[in-house]
C-alpha positions in Angstrom: 223.6 -39.4 -179.4 219.9 -39.0 -178.8 219.1 -42.6 -179.8 215.5 -43.7 -178.9 214.7 -47.4 -179.2 211.8 -48.3 -181.5 208.8 -49.5 -179.5 207.6 -51.5 -182.5 211.0 -53.3 -182.8 211.1 -53.9 -179.0 207.6 -55.4 -179.0 208.6 -57.8 -181.7 211.5 -59.0 -179.5 209.7 -59.1 -176.2 206.1 -59.7 -177.2 205.1 -56.6 -175.1 203.9 -53.3 -176.4 204.3 -51.5 -173.1 200.9 -50.0 -173.8 197.8 -50.3 -171.6 194.3 -49.7 -173.0 191.9 -47.7 -170.8 188.1 -48.0 -171.5 186.1 -45.1 -169.9 182.6 -43.6 -170.4 183.5 -40.0 -169.7 186.7 -37.9 -169.7 185.1 -34.6 -168.6 183.5 -35.6 -165.3 185.3 -35.1 -162.0 185.5 -38.8 -160.8 186.6 -40.2 -164.2 189.1 -37.4 -164.8 190.7 -38.0 -161.4 190.8 -41.8 -162.0 192.4 -41.2 -165.4 195.0 -38.9 -163.9 196.0 -41.6 -161.4 196.2 -44.3 -164.1 198.3 -42.1 -166.4 200.7 -41.1 -163.7 201.3 -44.7 -162.5 201.7 -46.0 -166.1 204.2 -43.2 -167.0 206.2 -43.9 -163.9 206.4 -47.6 -164.9 207.4 -46.8 -168.5 204.1 -47.6 -170.1 202.0 -45.8 -172.7 198.2 -45.4 -172.5 195.6 -45.7 -175.2 192.2 -44.3 -174.3 188.9 -45.6 -175.6 185.8 -43.6 -174.7 182.8 -46.0 -174.5 179.6 -44.7 -176.2 176.0 -45.4 -175.3 175.4 -46.8 -178.8 175.5 -50.6 -178.5 177.2 -51.2 -181.9 180.0 -48.7 -181.3 180.4 -50.1 -177.8 180.8 -53.7 -179.1 183.2 -52.4 -181.8 185.6 -51.4 -179.1 185.7 -54.8 -177.5 185.6 -56.9 -180.6 188.0 -54.9 -182.8 189.8 -51.9 -181.5 191.4 -53.5 -178.4 192.6 -56.3 -180.6 193.9 -54.1 -183.3 195.9 -51.8 -181.1 197.8 -54.7 -179.4 197.7 -53.7 -175.8 199.4 -55.5 -172.9 196.5 -55.0 -170.5 193.2 -53.3 -170.1 191.7 -51.1 -167.4 187.9 -50.6 -167.5 186.7 -47.6 -165.6 183.1 -47.2 -164.3 181.7 -49.7 -166.7 179.6 -52.7 -165.7 180.5 -55.3 -168.4 178.0 -57.8 -169.7 179.1 -61.5 -170.1 179.7 -61.0 -173.8 182.1 -58.1 -173.2 183.9 -60.0 -170.4 184.3 -62.9 -172.8 185.7 -60.5 -175.5 188.3 -59.1 -173.0 189.2 -62.5 -171.7 189.8 -63.7 -175.2 192.6 -61.2 -175.4 194.6 -63.3 -172.9 195.7 -60.1 -171.2 195.4 -58.8 -167.6 192.2 -56.9 -167.0 191.2 -54.8 -164.1 188.0 -52.9 -163.4 187.3 -49.7 -161.4 184.0 -48.8 -159.9 182.3 -52.1 -158.9 182.3 -55.8 -158.9 182.7 -57.6 -162.3 182.6 -61.4 -162.4 185.9 -63.0 -163.3 187.8 -59.7 -163.3 189.8 -58.1 -160.5 188.2 -54.8 -159.4 188.8 -51.7 -157.3 186.0 -49.6 -155.8 184.5 -48.2 -152.6 181.5 -49.6 -150.8 178.8 -47.1 -151.9 176.0 -48.4 -149.6 178.3 -48.3 -146.6 179.5 -44.8 -147.4 175.9 -43.4 -147.6 175.0 -45.3 -144.4 178.0 -43.9 -142.6 177.1 -40.3 -143.5 173.5 -40.8 -142.4 174.6 -42.4 -139.1 176.7 -39.2 -138.6 173.7 -37.0 -139.0 171.6 -39.2 -136.7 174.3 -39.1 -134.1 174.1 -35.3 -134.2 170.4 -35.5 -133.3 168.8 -35.1 -136.7 165.4 -36.9 -137.2 164.2 -35.1 -140.4 166.9 -36.3 -142.9 166.5 -36.5 -146.7 168.6 -38.0 -149.5 169.1 -36.1 -152.8 170.5 -38.7 -155.1 170.4 -40.1 -158.6 167.3 -41.2 -160.5 166.6 -44.9 -159.8 165.4 -45.4 -163.4 168.5 -43.9 -164.9 171.3 -45.7 -163.1 175.0 -45.3 -163.3 176.8 -48.6 -163.8 177.1 -50.8 -160.7 173.8 -49.3 -159.5 175.5 -46.5 -157.6 172.3 -44.6 -157.2 170.5 -47.5 -155.7 173.4 -48.5 -153.4 173.7 -45.0 -152.0 169.9 -44.8 -151.4 169.9 -48.2 -149.8 172.6 -47.3 -147.4 170.8 -44.1 -146.5 167.5 -46.0 -145.8 169.3 -48.7 -143.9 170.6 -46.1 -141.5 167.2 -44.5 -141.1 165.5 -47.8 -140.5 168.1 -48.7 -137.8 167.4 -45.4 -136.1 163.7 -45.9 -136.4 163.3 -42.9 -138.7 162.1 -44.4 -141.9 159.2 -42.4 -143.5 157.8 -41.5 -146.9 159.3 -38.6 -148.7 162.8 -39.2 -147.7 164.3 -39.2 -151.2 164.3 -36.9 -154.2 165.9 -37.8 -157.6 168.2 -35.1 -159.0 170.9 -34.9 -161.7 174.4 -35.8 -160.5 175.7 -32.3 -160.8 175.8 -28.9 -159.0 172.8 -27.6 -161.1 171.0 -30.8 -160.3 171.5 -30.4 -156.5 170.6 -26.7 -156.7 167.3 -27.3 -158.6 166.3 -30.2 -156.3 167.1 -28.3 -153.1 165.1 -25.3 -154.2 162.1 -27.5 -154.5 162.7 -29.4 -151.2 163.7 -26.4 -149.0 161.0 -23.9 -150.2 158.3 -25.2 -147.8 159.3 -24.7 -144.1 156.6 -27.1 -143.0 158.2 -30.1 -144.7 161.8 -28.9 -144.8 164.4 -31.4 -143.6 167.1 -30.4 -141.1 169.7 -32.4 -142.9 170.5 -33.7 -146.4 172.6 -36.6 -147.5 173.7 -35.8 -151.0 174.5 -38.6 -153.5 177.8 -36.9 -154.4 179.7 -33.7 -153.5 178.5 -31.9 -156.6 174.9 -32.3 -155.5 175.8 -31.2 -152.0 177.4 -28.0 -153.3 174.2 -27.3 -155.3 172.2 -27.8 -152.1 174.4 -25.3 -150.2 174.0 -22.7 -153.0 170.2 -23.2 -153.0 170.1 -22.8 -149.2 172.0 -19.5 -149.6 169.5 -18.4 -152.2 166.6 -19.1 -149.8 168.3 -17.5 -146.8 168.7 -20.8 -145.0 171.8 -20.9 -142.9 174.1 -23.9 -143.3 174.6 -25.6 -140.9 172.6 -23.7 -138.3 169.3 -24.5 -140.0 170.4 -27.2 -142.5 173.2 -29.7 -142.4 174.6 -31.0 -145.7 177.0 -34.0 -146.3 178.3 -35.5 -149.5 180.4 -38.3 -150.9 183.5 -38.0 -153.1 186.1 -35.5 -151.8 185.6 -33.2 -154.7 188.2 -30.4 -155.2 185.5 -27.8 -154.4 184.4 -29.5 -151.1 186.8 -27.6 -148.9 185.9 -24.3 -150.5 182.3 -24.8 -149.5 183.1 -26.2 -146.1 181.5 -29.5 -147.0 181.5 -32.5 -144.7 182.3 -35.5 -147.0 183.6 -38.9 -147.4 186.7 -38.7 -149.6 187.0 -41.7 -151.9 190.3 -40.7 -153.6 189.7 -41.7 -157.2 193.3 -40.9 -158.2 194.5 -43.6 -155.7 191.9 -46.0 -157.2 193.5 -45.5 -160.6 197.0 -46.0 -159.2 195.9 -49.2 -157.4 194.4 -50.6 -160.6 197.7 -50.0 -162.5 199.6 -51.8 -159.7 197.3 -54.8 -160.1 198.0 -54.7 -163.9 201.7 -54.5 -163.4 201.7 -57.3 -160.9 200.0 -59.5 -163.6 202.4 -58.5 -166.3 205.3 -60.0 -164.4 205.8 -63.7 -165.3 204.4 -66.1 -162.7 204.4 -69.8 -162.3 200.7 -69.9 -161.8 197.6 -67.8 -162.4 197.0 -64.9 -160.1 193.5 -65.1 -158.5 191.0 -62.3 -159.2 190.7 -59.8 -156.3 187.8 -57.6 -155.1 189.5 -54.6 -153.5 187.4 -52.2 -151.4 189.3 -48.9 -151.2 189.4 -46.9 -148.0 187.6 -43.6 -147.6 188.3 -40.7 -145.3 185.6 -38.9 -143.3 186.3 -35.2 -143.4 184.2 -33.1 -141.0 183.8 -29.5 -142.0 181.4 -26.7 -141.2 178.4 -27.9 -143.2 177.1 -30.3 -140.5 176.1 -29.8 -136.9 173.2 -30.6 -134.5 169.7 -29.7 -135.7 168.1 -26.4 -134.7 166.2 -26.6 -131.4 162.5 -27.5 -131.3 162.7 -29.5 -134.5 159.5 -31.5 -135.0 159.9 -35.3 -135.5 159.2 -36.8 -139.0 155.5 -37.3 -139.8 154.3 -40.9 -139.8 151.9 -41.8 -142.6 
């Protein structure tokens, strides 16, 4: 007969709204869009709705979400994506008495899902060292304009750890660029223009930066990978098109895993479920953008 139960009436009877709130800083950036797709797909499969809250930089509007909107909308649980919560915000969410899961980094007293950013960057740098590169540079995010969870710092730290282990640490191994294809392109034009200081390999802070580097190399007539190897982190949809060697971090699966944690906590239990810190696996995909350095490459200068 086409009857559809009233969700409002059902919530009065069960105490559940079958609605999950998702707090996210961006909806138009690749990583966040992929995570959101995973969350939405998993929630729909489980018969849940989604209410999206985009977090703003303005402190008052940000606090308004935690103090008022999440309470007013009556959600069963909250997923926080790519946001490092301060103690006051953690307290506001805890006061809801609802399951809370974070994606992107460690948050005290909350279950979280993320990759190990420092290890990812170190792994890629080790890969280039194993190929014989000694003049390696990192194009990553500005250390004074951090993403939450200090992603820029962690990826730079992993890179430098690998260099130090290989005995290759030297000044001038890092350049800050915007986390985007144009950012990688502009940074690479500056770095690659001088043959006397040009690296033979670049570890990009993300795949979009790496793609910008490849485009800049083409502009300058530098062959990738014969004259310049490039690697990235993410598993961006464009990586295969550009033949990019990358570590795929599968953000869609991170979203799905976060929803599973939420659903596990919505089932009645005899005791509290302990918080978990889940490090998601990554996949190393070798493509045509990385190879051994060109012959007669000079070692890095020591200052």
